[in-house]
Steps between C-alpha positions, in 0.01 A plus 500: 500500500783662699471860608801526734848602377687217332798329656832521325622293325205390288488183292282330243434125495371347174337159535508288185271205585595259222707181516573224249449239775357541849737357762344278766629704794394841366201690641566824308233652276606333174332357189635268232248569221622765250140601423266544795218689328353839580819689418703286741741359244878519510488708183277763668697516823737786417217728390304430818805561719573830325140605561540428872820706508299791363222433753757498782629840395147643507426345840821629659450856376721757340804474730608162373792332676814410310535123477808356671438131423292295259456125538334271244395180678266215437434259366770517240535854365739385227228277358379823338689659210784724617342788310185470716702522823696796365172667400365474855827630645493786252152598616619508862798715407293729280225543759692516828863537401776268615772601745842528331617190690170313480516125552288316241466125554329220318460143618567233241511127460833379358323346200291808422781726375732523201799724432272710282222547756749582774671756278161656423411521870833656591476751215146580615610602849508184711804496730452184709378146435403226744503142372286231663764230540348328808735198479765348276404140586263338247300287745442804723382707205267215408331507842463879468364447146757739359557425133826680420826319433744584785768565237293790369567705814869569443432567133221749582724678751777525239257643246378755754859609568567530129184709461635742762273439799647676802375242752415132466317311775418133549207363701536170686260282701612257768314230689331330206390146595772258392773765492803393704744740661749394233243588230452843653873560525530407133236760410665775705838424344347498151342838566829645622679362194281732291648802680173670602488840669208393716343176624161445661457169683157419640382193685223310328162591644207267439222741411136403543321432175808398303564163342798459733274550803267226376797266450621566854152463648446164331846372593631484145802704607617602850466847644817712532690434823592798720838361605585424138403856400722645773799289395458605138473867595835475678653326197382785278609777736848353544555442128361833386690694765825322411441600135463867592122534513379656825153452645289816513161338557446158655454332160710730280871543438685752281855584399609815676875551456486877546234512773249691288242222477475550124409137433212490747152483352390856572144427390459230762647739754199723432276217620712421803516864613128573442563759229253566216437316176224463244425148375402469134318196362254227604522421871778755560519656848576866569600697809503878489512733799355250746229371269506153349288355222505210255373454148248245377683176427374365170652663191159514328337680794800732521482576128125574523554759772787658313292518180219671693740757646433368849737428785627141477511483881292227658535615860729686737563624851642794689771386739466628855805592708501170687503300178771713345713462811452122506593471134814705552613266777411192294692616193789707633603233750601292196738763365876516546459873558299402806188602689505845665504446876241771561236280333502235774514456877866496621433204730389293202816595312704391802334159492579456132863598557529271805399203284767590240229563241597864444760763577465873553696703250479871569125566521378184328439134571668273244434127481780249549503190283308304767260793509452484125411132534236599757396836354127439546553406863709814553217714361252331736733573789529867400129567454369282783 
């Protein structure tokens, strides 16, 4: 467990590993059965998570950091009763304390919320909600094995606004086999019609071990095409920018009319700037003061360790300076705020700029749109 001083800000991630249906493209640590045995049920989850919050406080010692951001991800956190999510948040606040302007996010599927559950979450301290929209085109959702009705998205966003959520985000995926550029444009326009504060748009990645990967390997469906992905990224960037959402990370856009960045996902910014966070729940990852560890994956194994008063961590590592430096370059290159020039060789920066993949703004390298399309190649150029 960490012994060095903690970075500021400090966040807490809460992994809720339950879903009603497992999507074919998903490789996250998720389970569809409500009862998994050995204390790993959905009904027992909140109690186990609260116990890990208490364990975290003991492990970190008496000078506990104030929590700047909390993020409930999954899985589908809103598959659990709102009272359970509020209970876990309450334990974090009661144990660590929340900053006065703390950002508290939950992910949600559009069909997993009601006006009543959203009102309960908002009253319980949640300030931000991120809906998994993915697409508004039925045949695309079918390939992704998403079960929600596209019409539910705008309704869920309206309910969240009525409940008083300060920020509403939508997640999109592009590059699904069979999705045309016109289909993708339709999805982006449908998302914008909901008036979100924030949009995440990620290219479909075929992850090993998923049902989608098996379908691609056997030729049932084609693999995503790189040129198609690039064209769709440009479509999204143009449409989102024209609607007043500015990119701040390669795959993320936020409204920023006053230049304060208030609609950015501050919790994700902790990840991208190598700050500190504790991950609660089965399979959750943590990073505190240069040390990284991850919990056992199965909810039953997690529950057994919690019940025994043991650490739920399965393994971990201490990051050396070289690794920390490499990760900073990898992550901060993707940010609109840019990569500090003193982290890389000036000659390598010059080569990136000469290829119109980046520009120098003050003391940082910032990607151009072509650079965002080739962000991985830019990183390889910078680190050699």
